[in-house]
N, C-alpha and C positions, 0 to 999 in steps of 0.2 A: 398645357402651355401652347400658345399659338405660335405660328411661324412668324419670324421677323422679316421685314422688308429689307431690301438692299440698303435703303437710306438709314433704317434703324441699326442695321449691322455696322455700317460705316461710322455712324455718329456715336452710338453707344459703345459697341464692342471695341471699335478701333480708335476713334478720337478721344472719347471721354475716359474710358478705362485706361488706355495707354497713356494719355496725357496726365491723368491724376497719379497713376503708379510711377511714371517716370519723374514727375515733380517730387513726389514723396521720397523715392529712392535717392535721386541725385541731390536733393536738398539735404537729406540726412547725411549723405556721404560728405558733402561740402562742410557741414557743421562739424562732423566728426574729425575731419582732417584739420580744420582750423580752430578747434575747441580751446586750445591754449592761448590763442592770440587775443590781445585786448581790443585791437581794431585791425582792420584789413584795408589797405589802400587798393583802389581799383586800378589806378594808373601809377606809373613810376617804376623804379627798379624792382621793388618787392611787390608790385601790384599784381592783380589777378586778371588783368585785361587779356593777356596772351592766353592764359588758361581757359578763359571763357570762349575765345575764338577757336581754340583747339577743340574744346568740348562741342562747340557748334559744328565742327566738321565730323568728329568721331561719332557723336550720338546719332545723327541721321544715317551715317554709313552703317553702323552696327544695327540700328533699328531696321533698316531696309533688308539687310541680310537675314536677320532673325525672323522678322515679320513675314517676309516673302516665303521663307521655308515653312513657317507654321501654316500660312494660308494655303500654300501649295499642298502640303500634307493633308489639310482638312478637305480640300477639293478632291484629292485622290481617294480618301477614305469616305467620301460622300457625307461628311459632317456639315459642310456648307455647300450650297448648290445654286448660287445666284448666277443668273445669266445676264451678261452686260450687253445691251443692245445699243446701237448707234454710237459707236466710238469714233472720235475724230481721227484723222490720219496721224496727227501728232501723238495722241495717246496710243494708237495702235503701234506706231513706230516705237514708242517707249516701252510698250508691253513686250516687244520682241527682243529687247536688249537684255544682256545678262544682269542679274540683280546686283552684282558688285558694281557694275557700271552706273546703274541707277543710283546706288548708294553714294558713289563718288560724286555724281552730279548734284544730288541733294545736299551732301556734305559741303561741297564747294559753294553752292548757292547760300546755304544757311550760315556758313562761316563768313562769307563776304557780307551778307546782310547784317550779321551780328557785329562784325568789325565796323561797318559803316554807321550803324545806329549808335553803338557805344562811343565811337570816335566823334560823331556829331554832338553827342551829349556831353563830351569832355569839357570841363570848365577850363578857364585860362590858367588857373594855378596848378592844375594837374593833381591836386591832392583831394581825394574824395574818400575819407575814411568811413568804413562801414563796420558795424558791430558784427560779431559772428552770426547772430540771428539774421541781420539784414543781408549778409552775404549768402547765407543759406537760402533765404527767400528769393534773392536775385537768381541764384543758380536754379532753384526749383521752378521759377516762372519761365526762364529760358528753356529748360529741359522739357517742361510740361507743354509749352506752346509748340516746340519742335516736334514732340511725339504726337501731339494732336493733329499736326499737319502731315507728317510723314507716314504714320501708320495707316490711315485710311487711303492715302494716295497709293501706297505700296499694295495694299489689299485690292484696291480697284484695278491696278495694272495687272496683278496676278490673275484676277477673275476675268479680265478682258482677254488675257492671253489664252485662257482655257474655255472661253465661251465658244459654243459650236458654230456660231455665225461668223466667227473671226478666223 
């Protein structure tokens, strides 16, 4: 088995695997929770809009904490050893922050982005019924995309923090 490049590690191990596994897990949880419902409204009093925005905050926060711990442990045990060269000042600043802070920032950004996108897509009648399967797919897509963005970014920041040149 050959050695992976940094790009392969970030794309395959971090983005692809994390994105697909989070999509599957969160989609199945969403379906399991709502399995008895005939339809689910996205907006309104019983809608899931608020839950999607909360998930968009919590998932990046939790992913950042877990992933940074895993990557940090892998670096310390020499299971991964990528050196990150030429890091911008902004990324270097970010790599020096506590992981919980990075998680809060990522969660805040993702929840604001999710709120904005869903709010802009909101129809005028506010009733958007989804089947349980459609709801599960919506949650899966949002969770998968967030994980595919957050996991490689977190891994890169941890590796930048531990690179000997930084």
